[in-house]
All heavy atoms as an XYZ file, in Angstrom:
955
protein
N     104.960    111.655     96.905
C     104.290    110.440     96.532
C     104.060    110.473     95.024
O     103.642    111.485     94.472
C     102.957    110.369     97.280
C     101.912    109.563     96.566
S     100.336    109.563     97.388
C     100.551    108.146     98.375
N     104.357    109.347     94.401
C     104.134    109.206     92.961
C     102.869    108.385     92.747
O     102.729    107.299     93.311
C     105.322    108.494     92.304
C     105.178    108.181     90.824
C     105.186    109.462     90.003
C     106.302    107.259     90.362
N     101.953    108.918     91.952
C     100.765    108.147     91.579
C     100.903    107.816     90.106
O     100.826    108.676     89.247
C      99.466    108.924     91.848
C      99.353    109.206     93.347
C      98.260    108.133     91.337
C      98.130    109.969     93.755
N     101.173    106.539     89.839
C     101.384    106.060     88.489
C     100.396    104.952     88.145
O     100.557    104.255     87.164
C     102.819    105.560     88.309
C     103.186    104.554     89.369
O     103.450    104.929     90.492
N     103.176    103.279     89.032
N      99.361    104.822     88.969
C      98.306    103.848     88.733
C      97.064    104.601     88.268
O      96.842    105.748     88.664
C      98.000    103.069     90.018
C      99.184    102.300     90.615
C      98.813    101.750     91.983
C      99.635    101.189     89.685
N      96.252    103.966     87.466
C      95.068    104.599     86.908
C      94.084    104.967     88.023
O      93.613    104.100     88.758
C      94.408    103.641     85.909
C      93.328    104.298     85.106
O      92.668    105.221     85.549
N      93.139    103.795     83.892
N      93.769    106.245     88.139
C      92.870    106.712     89.197
C      91.398    106.429     88.898
O      90.538    106.765     89.711
C      93.081    108.219     89.471
O      92.913    108.932     88.251
C      94.456    108.476     90.056
N      91.113    105.787     87.762
C      89.752    105.324     87.494
C      89.477    104.022     88.247
O      88.332    103.583     88.346
C      89.531    105.075     85.999
C      89.449    106.363     85.199
O      89.151    107.425     85.793
O      89.700    106.311     83.972
N      90.539    103.388     88.761
C      90.412    102.110     89.465
C      90.807    102.274     90.925
O      91.449    103.245     91.305
C      91.271    101.036     88.772
C      90.826    100.761     87.359
C      91.466    101.360     86.290
C      89.745     99.929     87.106
C      91.051    101.136     84.990
C      89.321     99.690     85.809
C      89.974    100.293     84.751
N      90.446    101.299     91.736
C      90.602    101.399     93.187
C      92.054    101.618     93.625
O      92.308    102.386     94.549
C      89.958    100.177     93.908
C      89.880    100.408     95.418
C      90.712     98.894     93.601
C      88.936    101.508     95.832
N      93.014    100.979     92.980
C      94.418    101.139     93.390
C      94.857    102.601     93.258
O      95.489    103.148     94.172
C      95.329    100.235     92.562
N      94.538    103.225     92.149
C      94.890    104.626     91.950
C      94.130    105.541     92.891
O      94.687    106.504     93.424
N      92.846    105.253     93.101
C      92.039    106.059     94.028
C      92.589    105.950     95.452
O      92.652    106.954     96.172
C      90.580    105.608     93.989
C      89.887    106.002     92.708
C      88.464    105.506     92.653
C      87.900    105.895     91.296
N      86.575    105.502     91.054
N      92.989    104.761     95.859
C      93.541    104.578     97.206
C      94.860    105.336     97.371
O      95.139    105.873     98.441
C      93.732    103.088     97.526
C      92.429    102.355     97.787
S      91.441    103.092     99.124
C      92.553    102.957    100.505
N      95.652    105.390     96.315
C      96.893    106.171     96.404
C      96.579    107.657     96.581
O      97.224    108.344     97.367
C      97.770    105.944     95.170
C      98.445    104.581     95.142
S      99.523    104.288     96.566
C     100.878    105.401     96.201
N      95.569    108.159     95.871
C      95.158    109.552     96.052
C      94.711    109.799     97.491
O      95.105    110.787     98.115
C      94.019    109.905     95.097
C      94.406    110.270     93.674
C      93.163    110.414     92.805
C      95.218    111.548     93.642
N      93.898    108.901     98.025
C      93.412    109.046     99.399
C      94.572    109.023    100.385
O      94.639    109.852    101.300
C      92.365    107.952     99.720
C      91.092    108.218     98.917
C      92.077    107.880    101.215
C      90.095    107.091     98.920
N      95.508    108.072    100.203
C      96.676    108.016    101.100
C      97.459    109.324    101.052
O      97.929    109.821    102.067
C      97.581    106.845    100.712
C      97.009    105.486    101.013
C      97.956    104.378    100.525
N      97.383    103.080    100.733
C      96.965    102.268     99.764
N      97.082    102.625     98.485
N      96.457    101.090    100.046
N      97.635    109.863     99.858
C      98.373    111.106     99.701
C      97.682    112.281    100.360
O      98.326    113.107    101.015
N      96.365    112.350    100.205
C      95.601    113.448    100.795
C      95.607    113.339    102.317
O      95.900    114.312    103.021
C      94.163    113.476    100.235
C      94.200    113.862     98.747
C      93.285    114.434    101.030
C      92.897    113.610     98.006
N      95.300    112.158    102.833
C      95.264    111.968    104.287
C      96.650    112.194    104.898
O      96.779    112.795    105.958
C      94.717    110.571    104.646
C      93.227    110.524    104.314
C      94.956    110.239    106.115
C      92.591    109.169    104.453
N      97.683    111.711    104.216
C      99.049    111.871    104.716
C      99.648    113.241    104.434
O     100.803    113.491    104.760
N      98.854    114.109    103.798
C      99.303    115.464    103.444
C     100.637    115.433    102.705
O     101.550    116.212    102.962
C      99.377    116.350    104.692
C      98.030    116.531    105.358
C      98.081    117.392    106.610
O      99.173    117.792    107.045
O      96.995    117.655    107.167
N     100.732    114.513    101.757
C     101.950    114.348    100.968
C     101.893    115.200     99.705
O     100.809    115.495     99.198
C     102.119    112.881    100.561
C     102.272    111.931    101.697
S     102.448    110.245    101.057
C     101.970    109.292    102.480
N     103.047    115.551     99.202
C     103.126    116.185     97.896
C     102.865    115.080     96.869
O     103.521    114.039     96.879
C     104.518    116.788     97.694
C     104.680    117.496     96.382
C     106.066    118.089     96.262
C     106.246    118.713     94.897
N     107.613    119.192     94.713
N     101.880    115.296     96.001
C     101.459    114.266     95.049
C     101.938    114.625     93.646
O     101.713    115.731     93.168
C      99.926    114.100     95.069
C      99.467    113.648     96.461
C      99.473    113.119     93.998
C      97.961    113.623     96.634
N     102.611    113.665     93.003
C     103.084    113.802     91.632
C     102.380    112.720     90.823
O     102.519    111.530     91.123
C     104.604    113.623     91.606
C     105.243    113.796     90.255
C     105.613    115.052     89.801
C     105.504    112.700     89.443
C     106.219    115.217     88.563
C     106.111    112.846     88.203
C     106.458    114.110     87.771
O     107.058    114.273     86.547
N     101.574    113.113     89.840
C     100.782    112.154     89.062
C     101.376    111.991     87.669
O     101.694    112.976     87.000
C      99.315    112.615     88.967
C      98.713    112.740     90.367
C      98.496    111.643     88.117
C      97.307    113.306     90.397
N     101.531    110.734     87.248
C     102.004    110.432     85.892
C     100.953    109.584     85.180
O     100.091    108.990     85.813
C     103.329    109.638     85.904
O     103.102    108.354     86.489
C     104.408    110.364     86.659
N     101.061    109.518     83.866
C     100.209    108.621     83.086
C     100.564    107.184     83.460
O     101.748    106.842     83.551
C     100.478    108.789     81.589
C      99.747    109.901     80.904
C      98.236    109.742     80.884
O      97.712    108.650     80.583
O      97.586    110.736     81.188
N      99.569    106.326     83.662
C      99.872    104.921     83.897
C     100.579    104.326     82.675
O     100.135    104.528     81.546
C      98.506    104.276     84.097
C      97.592    105.411     84.440
C      98.148    106.614     83.744
N     101.699    103.667     82.903
C     102.449    103.019     81.819
C     103.328    101.933     82.422
O     103.420    101.807     83.640
C     103.287    104.045     81.056
S     104.590    104.803     82.038
N     103.982    101.168     81.578
C     104.807    100.068     82.080
C     106.056    100.551     82.801
O     106.590     99.848     83.651
C     105.186     99.110     80.949
O     105.963     99.793     79.983
N     106.549    101.757     82.473
C     107.726    102.300     83.166
C     107.466    103.748     83.594
O     107.799    104.683     82.872
C     108.971    102.224     82.298
C     110.231    102.547     83.080
O     110.174    103.094     84.184
N     111.372    102.211     82.521
N     106.894    103.926     84.784
C     106.595    105.277     85.245
C     107.834    106.116     85.550
O     107.729    107.321     85.744
C     105.763    105.044     86.511
C     106.078    103.667     86.944
C     106.457    102.901     85.718
N     109.013    105.509     85.573
C     110.255    106.251     85.849
C     110.939    106.727     84.571
O     111.945    107.425     84.630
C     111.243    105.376     86.620
C     110.920    105.208     88.077
C     109.725    105.638     88.627
C     111.833    104.591     88.910
C     109.446    105.474     89.969
C     111.569    104.425     90.260
C     110.377    104.860     90.795
N     110.429    106.362     83.420
C     111.093    106.643     82.150
C     111.488    108.112     82.002
O     112.605    108.415     81.593
C     110.200    106.205     80.986
C     110.882    106.043     79.644
C     112.013    105.022     79.714
C     109.876    105.617     78.600
N     110.598    109.019     82.353
C     110.878    110.448     82.188
C     111.336    111.135     83.474
O     111.453    112.357     83.511
C     109.629    111.160     81.642
C     109.264    110.674     80.244
O     110.183    110.371     79.463
O     108.063    110.588     79.947
N     111.579    110.353     84.520
C     112.027    110.940     85.789
C     113.547    111.007     85.847
O     114.234    110.165     85.278
C     111.518    110.116     86.968
C     110.006    109.991     87.127
C     109.682    109.134     88.343
C     109.346    111.357     87.255
N     114.050    111.992     86.561
C     115.487    112.097     86.790
C     115.862    111.189     87.955
O     115.095    111.066     88.923
C     115.856    113.540     87.096
C     115.593    114.472     85.937
C     115.980    115.893     86.290
C     115.790    116.767     85.072
N     114.764    117.773     85.245
N     117.043    110.541     87.908
C     117.437    109.625     88.989
C     117.466    110.285     90.369
O     117.327    109.616     91.377
C     118.831    109.153     88.579
C     118.882    109.344     87.105
C     118.006    110.536     86.817
N     117.638    111.609     90.428
C     117.704    112.275     91.730
C     116.324    112.665     92.275
O     116.232    113.189     93.390
C     118.618    113.505     91.671
C     118.174    114.592     90.713
C     118.653    114.390     89.273
O     119.285    113.367     88.942
O     118.378    115.280     88.460
N     115.243    112.390     91.527
C     113.909    112.692     92.043
C     113.607    111.799     93.229
O     114.048    110.645     93.288
C     112.851    112.546     90.954
C     112.877    113.737     90.012
C     111.729    113.733     89.038
O     111.865    113.171     87.964
N     110.629    114.354     89.405
N     112.869    112.349     94.189
C     112.608    111.637     95.439
C     111.109    111.544     95.721
O     110.393    112.540     95.616
C     113.307    112.362     96.592
C     113.046    111.729     97.922
N     113.702    110.597     98.335
C     112.185    112.057     98.902
C     113.257    110.261     99.534
N     112.336    111.126     99.909
N     110.672    110.349     96.071
C     109.286    110.106     96.479
C     109.324    109.247     97.736
O     110.031    108.241     97.780
C     108.513    109.357     95.386
C     108.492    110.088     94.068
C     109.355    109.728     93.050
C     107.616    111.136     93.857
C     109.346    110.395     91.837
C     107.600    111.821     92.649
C     108.470    111.453     91.631
N     108.568    109.634     98.758
C     108.534    108.860     99.998
C     107.753    107.563     99.857
O     108.050    106.580    100.519
C     107.904    109.677    101.134
C     108.821    110.779    101.625
O     110.049    110.652    101.461
O     108.310    111.770    102.175
N     106.739    107.573     98.995
C     105.808    106.455     98.927
C     105.519    106.132     97.467
O     105.195    107.023     96.683
C     104.529    106.844     99.668
C     103.535    105.739     99.843
C     103.924    104.455    100.161
C     102.186    105.998     99.696
C     102.997    103.446    100.331
C     101.243    104.997     99.860
C     101.642    103.726    100.190
N     105.642    104.857     97.115
C     105.435    104.410     95.735
C     104.532    103.181     95.725
O     104.529    102.402     96.681
C     106.775    104.046     95.094
C     107.822    105.153     95.017
C     109.190    104.570     94.722
C     107.427    106.160     93.962
N     103.807    102.997     94.649
C     102.975    101.817     94.486
C     103.046    101.369     93.025
O     102.976    102.199     92.114
C     101.528    102.146     94.862
O     100.717    101.002     94.739
N     103.192    100.069     92.833
C     103.352     99.527     91.482
C     102.566     98.237     91.316
O     102.333     97.513     92.282
C     104.822     99.177     91.198
C     105.771    100.301     91.363
C     106.566    100.390     92.494
C     105.902    101.280     90.393
C     107.463    101.435     92.658
C     106.788    102.327     90.545
C     107.577    102.405     91.682
N     102.236     97.931     90.074
C     101.862     96.562     89.728
C     103.189     95.875     89.368
O     104.172     96.550     89.046
C     100.839     96.511     88.556
C      99.522     97.148     88.970
C     101.383     97.142     87.302
N     103.256     94.551     89.440
C     104.528     93.869     89.179
C     105.191     94.247     87.854
O     106.411     94.413     87.798
C     104.144     92.391     89.222
C     103.017     92.355     90.211
C     102.229     93.616     89.921
N     104.409     94.410     86.784
C     104.987     94.774     85.486
C     105.775     96.079     85.586
O     106.859     96.201     85.011
C     103.889     94.907     84.426
C     104.351     95.480     83.081
C     105.289     94.510     82.382
C     103.168     95.820     82.203
N     105.250     97.041     86.311
C     105.923     98.339     86.405
C     107.269     98.235     87.112
O     108.273     98.735     86.609
C     105.035     99.356     87.123
C     103.836     99.776     86.317
C     102.903    100.669     87.096
O     102.620    100.439     88.267
N     102.412    101.710     86.438
N     107.309     97.592     88.261
C     108.586     97.535     88.985
C     109.587     96.657     88.242
O     110.784     96.947     88.219
C     108.404     97.125     90.461
C     109.692     97.439     91.228
C     107.978     95.691     90.608
C     109.543     97.572     92.703
N     109.103     95.608     87.583
C     110.010     94.768     86.796
C     110.608     95.560     85.629
O     111.802     95.471     85.347
C     109.287     93.529     86.277
C     110.203     92.583     85.542
C     109.569     91.236     85.279
O     108.341     91.081     85.445
O     110.316     90.316     84.898
N     109.788     96.360     84.969
C     110.269     97.180     83.859
C     111.279     98.218     84.341
O     112.312     98.426     83.703
C     109.088     97.864     83.131
O     108.168     96.857     82.700
C     109.568     98.650     81.935
N     110.997     98.848     85.471
C     111.949     99.819     86.029
C     113.295     99.153     86.288
O     114.341     99.662     85.895
C     111.405    100.440     87.335
C     110.211    101.347     87.043
C     112.501    101.209     88.079
C     109.399    101.728     88.280
N     113.265     97.999     86.950
C     114.519     97.328     87.339
C     115.283     96.746     86.152
O     116.509     96.678     86.184
C     114.226     96.236     88.367
C     113.759     96.744     89.738
C     113.250     95.593     90.592
C     114.863     97.509     90.442
N     114.580     96.351     85.090
C     115.278     95.738     83.954
C     115.613     96.730     82.842
O     116.645     96.609     82.200
C     114.462     94.569     83.353
O     113.187     95.045     82.950
C     114.323     93.431     84.349
N     114.740     97.706     82.603
C     114.948     98.643     81.483
C     115.636     99.941     81.893
O     116.255    100.596     81.058
C     113.612     98.991     80.816
C     112.803     97.800     80.351
C     113.444     97.118     79.177
C     112.516     96.008     78.680
N     113.155     95.045     77.863
N     115.497    100.333     83.157
C     116.118    101.589     83.624
C     116.774    101.367     84.991
O     116.425    102.034     85.976
C     115.075    102.737     83.706
O     113.950    102.291     84.460
C     114.632    103.197     82.334
N     117.722    100.435     85.082
C     118.339    100.147     86.388
C     119.062    101.350     86.994
O     119.254    101.400     88.209
C     119.313     99.002     86.084
C     119.557     99.081     84.616
C     118.304     99.639     84.012
N     119.412    102.327     86.156
C     120.075    103.521     86.673
C     119.134    104.353     87.558
O     119.580    105.213     88.313
C     120.627    104.385     85.527
C     119.580    105.056     84.659
C     118.965    104.174     83.574
O     119.256    102.958     83.517
O     118.183    104.704     82.775
N     117.846    104.045     87.501
C     116.873    104.791     88.309
C     116.466    104.042     89.575
O     115.530    104.434     90.271
C     115.666    105.150     87.457
C     116.079    106.087     86.322
C     114.934    106.644     85.570
C     115.467    107.557     84.464
N     114.404    108.140     83.683
N     117.183    102.971     89.911
C     116.917    102.232     91.140
C     117.079    103.129     92.360
O     116.445    102.914     93.387
C     117.856    101.005     91.242
O     117.666    100.203     90.079
C     117.555    100.163     92.458
N     117.895    104.171     92.245
C     118.084    105.112     93.357
C     116.758    105.738     93.775
O     116.540    106.008     94.960
C     119.085    106.195     92.968
N     115.856    105.962     92.830
C     114.539    106.519     93.161
C     113.794    105.554     94.078
O     113.173    105.958     95.061
C     113.711    106.813     91.894
C     114.414    107.862     91.025
C     112.303    107.289     92.267
C     113.778    108.070     89.651
N     113.876    104.261     93.775
C     113.240    103.245     94.624
C     113.872    103.226     96.006
O     113.185    103.189     97.024
C     113.360    101.857     93.987
C     112.658    101.608     92.667
C     113.059    100.253     92.104
C     111.158    101.701     92.829
N     115.204    103.246     96.042
C     115.914    103.113     97.314
C     115.754    104.307     98.244
O     115.998    104.193     99.440
C     117.393    102.835     97.061
C     117.614    101.449     96.509
O     116.841    100.538     96.777
N     118.652    101.281     95.727
N     115.344    105.450     97.710
C     115.118    106.618     98.552
C     113.720    106.621     99.173
O     113.448    107.393    100.089
C     115.310    107.899     97.737
C     116.732    108.128     97.324
C     116.859    109.337     96.407
O     115.942    110.140     96.284
N     118.001    109.464     95.763
N     112.831    105.779     98.679
C     111.459    105.736     99.189
C     111.439    105.185    100.613
O     112.312    104.413    101.009
C     110.593    104.860     98.286
N     110.427    105.602    101.371
C     110.235    105.063    102.717
C     109.406    103.785    102.681
O     109.499    102.951    103.570
C     109.567    106.098    103.611
C     110.452    107.285    103.891
C     109.762    108.288    104.781
C     110.662    109.494    104.990
N     109.957    110.567    105.703
N     108.570    103.639    101.630
C     107.727    102.446    101.507
C     107.287    102.266    100.059
O     107.096    103.233     99.337
C     106.509    102.560    102.405
N     107.137    100.996     99.679
C     106.646    100.635     98.348
C     105.566     99.572     98.516
O     105.724     98.640     99.312
C     107.783    100.076     97.458
C     108.841    101.143     97.205
C     107.223     99.541     96.141
C     110.055    100.644     96.447
N     104.485     99.722     97.765
C     103.437     98.697     97.714
C     103.484     98.077     96.316
O     103.575     98.789     95.323
C     102.032     99.298     97.930
C     101.891     99.883     99.319
C     100.953     98.241     97.694
C     100.560    100.591     99.538
N     103.424     96.744     96.265
C     103.315     96.031     94.987
C     102.063     95.176     95.066
O     101.872     94.428     96.026
C     104.546     95.141     94.726
C     105.818     95.982     94.692
C     104.372     94.365     93.418
C     107.096     95.178     94.590
N     101.198     95.288     94.067
C      99.968     94.511     94.084
C      99.349     94.411     92.702
O      99.882     94.926     91.728
N      98.218     93.756     92.649
C      97.489     93.627     91.395
C      97.642     92.271     90.741
O      96.767     91.828     90.010
N      98.760     91.610     90.969
C      98.979     90.255     90.461
C     100.188     89.668     91.192
O     100.962     90.402     91.804
C      99.204     90.257     88.942
O     100.399     90.912     88.616
N     100.348     88.357     91.122
C     101.487     87.723     91.799
C     102.818     88.152     91.170
O     102.863     88.571     90.008
C     101.269     86.227     91.578
C      99.883     86.083     91.064
C      99.486     87.387     90.464
N     103.897     88.043     91.933
C     105.220     88.317     91.372
C     105.901     86.998     91.040
O     105.682     85.989     91.696
C     106.102     89.158     92.321
C     106.446     88.399     93.591
C     105.454     90.488     92.649
C     107.591     89.007     94.367
N     106.719     87.033     90.021
C     107.458     85.838     89.607
C     108.696     85.680     90.480
O     109.117     86.611     91.168
C     107.883     85.978     88.142
O     108.820     87.050     88.020
N     109.295     84.501     90.419
C     110.558     84.273     91.138
C     111.646     85.202     90.614
O     112.472     85.698     91.378
C     111.005     82.815     91.012
C     110.119     81.884     91.800
O     109.474     82.284     92.759
N     110.065     80.629     91.379
N     111.640     85.444     89.307
C     112.630     86.351     88.703
C     112.468     87.757     89.265
O     113.441     88.408     89.619
C     112.474     86.371     87.183
C     113.411     87.369     86.508
C     113.136     87.510     85.021
O     112.354     86.776     84.441
N     113.776     88.474     84.401
N     111.215     88.236     89.367
C     110.979     89.570     89.904
C     111.360     89.631     91.377
O     111.953     90.605     91.833
C     109.527     90.002     89.709
C     109.167     91.387     90.263
C     110.102     92.465     89.722
C     107.715     91.713     89.963
N     111.064     88.573     92.113
C     111.448     88.541     93.530
C     112.962     88.710     93.669
O     113.442     89.459     94.519
C     110.993     87.237     94.184
C     111.338     87.165     95.629
N     112.443     86.494     96.091
C     110.757     87.710     96.709
C     112.518     86.614     97.396
N     111.497     87.353     97.798
N     113.715     88.054     92.809
C     115.184     88.200     92.835
C     115.599     89.625     92.485
O     116.499     90.182     93.113
C     115.831     87.225     91.857
O     115.590     85.907     92.265
N     114.961     90.219     91.479
C     115.291     91.597     91.091
C     115.003     92.577     92.224
O     115.778     93.494     92.483
C     114.485     92.014     89.861
C     114.906     91.454     88.522
C     113.855     91.782     87.456
C     116.254     92.003     88.114
N     113.875     92.379     92.903
C     113.471     93.280     93.979
C     114.486     93.264     95.120
O     114.654     94.249     95.824
C     112.054     92.910     94.473
C     111.018     93.267     93.410
C     111.719     93.611     95.784
C     109.631     92.752     93.706
N     115.190     92.162     95.275
C     116.156     92.070     96.363
C     117.310     93.054     96.213
O     118.038     93.301     97.152
C     116.664     90.637     96.496
C     115.533     89.736     96.912
C     115.982     88.506     97.625
O     117.098     88.420     98.094
N     115.100     87.557     97.737
N     117.444     93.657     95.029
C     118.481     94.679     94.844
C     118.048     96.016     95.443
O     118.861     96.931     95.562
C     118.788     94.861     93.353
O     117.676     95.428     92.682
N     116.787     96.128     95.822
C     116.275     97.365     96.422
C     116.532     97.362     97.925
O     116.569     96.316     98.553
C     114.769     97.500     96.176
S     114.327     97.539     94.440
N     116.671     98.546     98.477
C     116.934     98.674     99.904
C     115.833     99.523    100.538
O     116.084    100.637    100.986
C     118.311     99.315    100.114
C     118.710     99.327    101.559
O     118.212     98.537    102.351
N     119.587    100.231    101.907
N     114.614     98.984    100.541
C     113.462     99.729    101.037
C     112.394     98.730    101.506
O     112.290     97.640    100.946
C     112.911    100.656     99.922
C     112.432     99.874     98.739
C     111.823    101.572    100.433
N     111.616     99.086    102.535
C     110.511     98.193    102.937
C     109.469     98.084    101.821
O     109.068     99.090    101.248
C     109.916     98.883    104.163
C     110.967     99.822    104.644
C     111.753    100.228    103.427
N     109.061     96.860    101.535
C     108.086     96.612    100.473
C     106.921     95.824    101.049
O     107.106     94.891    101.824
C     108.721     95.841     99.302
C     109.804     96.704     98.648
C     107.670     95.413     98.289
C     110.446     96.101     97.439
N     105.705     96.211    100.663
C     104.494     95.483    101.036
C     103.908     94.868     99.778
O     103.827     95.523     98.745
C     103.457     96.425    101.654
O     103.933     96.978    102.846
N     103.513     93.612     99.887
C     102.837     92.940     98.775
C     101.373     92.799     99.146
O     101.041     92.350    100.233
C     103.438     91.553     98.527
C     104.827     91.616     98.002
C     105.905     91.588     98.864
C     105.057     91.729     96.650
C     107.192     91.672     98.380
C     106.342     91.800     96.162
C     107.414     91.773     97.029
N     100.495     93.198     98.248
C      99.064     93.064     98.468
C      98.610     91.836     97.694
O      98.809     91.735     96.486
C      98.308     94.321     97.995
C      96.813     94.135     98.189
C      98.808     95.549     98.747
N      98.024     90.905     98.416
C      97.597     89.636     97.818
C      96.092     89.495     98.012
O      95.592     89.712     99.115
C      98.309     88.447     98.501
C      99.810     88.588     98.353
C      97.814     87.129     97.943
C     100.587     87.627     99.213
N      95.376     89.138     96.953
C      93.944     88.896     97.063
C      93.672     87.422     96.839
O      94.139     86.843     95.868
C      93.162     89.744     96.073
C      93.243     91.218     96.413
C      92.357     92.053     95.533
O      92.149     91.735     94.377
N      91.842     93.123     96.090
N      92.929     86.837     97.763
C      92.608     85.420     97.700
C      91.101     85.261     97.506
O      90.319     85.722     98.344
C      93.051     84.704     99.000
C      94.552     84.907     99.230
C      92.686     83.231     98.950
C      95.024     84.503    100.596
N      90.654     84.637     96.397
C      89.209     84.434     96.218
C      88.681     83.430     97.239
O      89.308     82.409     97.504
C      89.100     83.876     94.803
C      90.468     83.803     94.244
C      91.449     84.162     95.308
N      87.540     83.739     97.835
C      86.896     82.835     98.787
C      85.688     82.187     98.126
O      85.214     82.635     97.094
C      86.469     83.621    100.039
C      87.594     84.325    100.800
C      87.007     85.134    101.945
C      88.608     83.334    101.318
N      85.159     81.128     98.743
C      84.021     80.411     98.175
C      82.814     81.309     97.970
O      82.047     81.131     97.043
C      83.623     79.254     99.096
C      84.067     77.920     98.574
C      83.583     76.818     99.482
O      83.307     77.023    100.644
N      83.496     75.629     98.936
N      82.637     82.295     98.821
C      81.444     83.142     98.765
C      81.566     84.263     97.730
O      80.819     85.225     97.765
C      81.186     83.744    100.140
O      82.285     84.546    100.511
N      82.493     84.137     96.800
C      82.730     85.125     95.746
C      83.226     86.464     96.294
O      83.106     87.493     95.655
C      81.482     85.331     94.884
C      81.066     84.085     94.130
C      79.906     84.353     93.230
C      79.494     83.066     92.539
N      78.337     83.225     91.698
N      83.758     86.430     97.493
C      84.381     87.609     98.087
C      85.890     87.447     97.950
O      86.390     86.366     97.653
C      84.030     87.726     99.567
S      82.298     88.043     99.864
N      86.592     88.520     98.179
C      88.046     88.458     98.162
C      88.574     88.752     99.551
O      88.105     89.664    100.222
C      88.626     89.499     97.193
C      88.460     89.237     95.716
C      88.991     90.425     94.924
C      89.190     87.981     95.299
N      89.539     87.979     99.971
C      90.269     88.265    101.192
C      91.537     88.981    100.751
O      92.302     88.462     99.938
C      90.619     86.960    101.918
C      91.573     87.074    103.097
C      90.949     87.916    104.208
C      91.922     85.696    103.620
N      91.744     90.197    101.229
C      92.924     90.960    100.852
C      93.907     90.958    102.001
O      93.562     91.333    103.122
C      92.545     92.409    100.477
O      91.615     92.365     99.394
C      93.771     93.194    100.050
N      95.104     90.522    101.728
C      96.169     90.489    102.732
C      97.288     91.420    102.303
O      97.562     91.573    101.124
C      96.754     89.071    102.854
C      95.797     87.949    103.198
C      96.515     86.616    103.113
C      95.235     88.153    104.589
N      97.911     92.020    103.251
C      99.076     92.850    102.970
C     100.242     92.244    103.726
O     100.198     92.100    104.944
C      98.818     94.285    103.412
S     100.145     95.389    102.946
N     101.258     91.835    103.005
C     102.426     91.201    103.606
C     103.584     92.180    103.525
O     103.961     92.621    102.452
C     102.771     89.891    102.865
C     101.588     88.932    102.947
C     104.046     89.286    103.427
C     101.742     87.698    102.118
N     104.121     92.545    104.682
C     105.245     93.479    104.746
C     106.535     92.710    105.008
O     106.538     91.791    105.811
C     105.052     94.473    105.884
C     103.824     95.318    105.691
O     103.680     95.975    104.685
N     102.927     95.277    106.653
N     107.584     93.107    104.371
C     108.878     92.550    104.714
C     109.968     93.461    104.194
O     109.764     94.264    103.319
C     109.049     91.121    104.190
C     109.416     91.010    102.728
C     110.728     90.777    102.349
C     108.460     91.102    101.742
C     111.067     90.648    101.019
C     108.795     90.985    100.417
C     110.101     90.756    100.055
O     110.443     90.633     98.749
N     111.098     93.324    104.822
C     112.274     94.025    104.343
C     113.003     93.057    103.437
O     113.089     91.864    103.721
C     113.185     94.436    105.520
O     112.412     95.256    106.384
C     114.397     95.194    105.041
N     113.499     93.555    102.323
C     114.135     92.707    101.319
C     115.148     91.775    101.982
O     115.920     92.152    102.831
C     114.821     93.571    100.265
C     113.787     94.420     99.531
C     115.594     92.744     99.264
C     112.676     93.671     98.881
N     115.098     90.517    101.548
C     116.038     89.526    102.046
C     115.440     88.638    103.120
O     116.026     87.630    103.478
N     114.244     88.971    103.645
C     113.668     88.152    104.700
C     112.592     87.214    104.199
O     112.139     86.366    104.933
C     113.062     89.033    105.819
O     112.023     89.829    105.245
C     114.113     89.915    106.448
N     112.160     87.362    102.937
C     111.140     86.476    102.382
C     111.848     85.281    101.757
O     112.837     85.437    101.057
C     110.308     87.215    101.327
C     109.041     86.543    100.845
C     108.011     86.520    101.972
C     108.472     87.270     99.659
N     111.358     84.078    102.016
C     112.028     82.895    101.447
C     111.957     82.860     99.923
O     111.119     83.401     99.324
C     111.262     81.722    102.042
C     110.018     82.276    102.640
C     110.190     83.756    102.777
């Protein structure tokens, strides 16, 4: 499991918890726009999580490292909406992806939804 989200915030903390509970080997990197920049294309992670900027940067600036994405068993993308351009780029991946969407409610609470799909099935 790669943790490339800031562990001072809930997304990074949740990745740590998932890794510990799942008894996964955890590899931590500094949060940045391209967490794959210093990784070798043959590196393997079962579980990945990104904000849209990170996965877009990986796919556009280091497309040779898409193999790292395709070897994963699951990817979570969250933190902000994805653009139509990013949705098209993601379709080049061959891995189950979950999108985490937060919807503000009238009571100042957030409804958090997780939408799972295999690439190519989302309109």
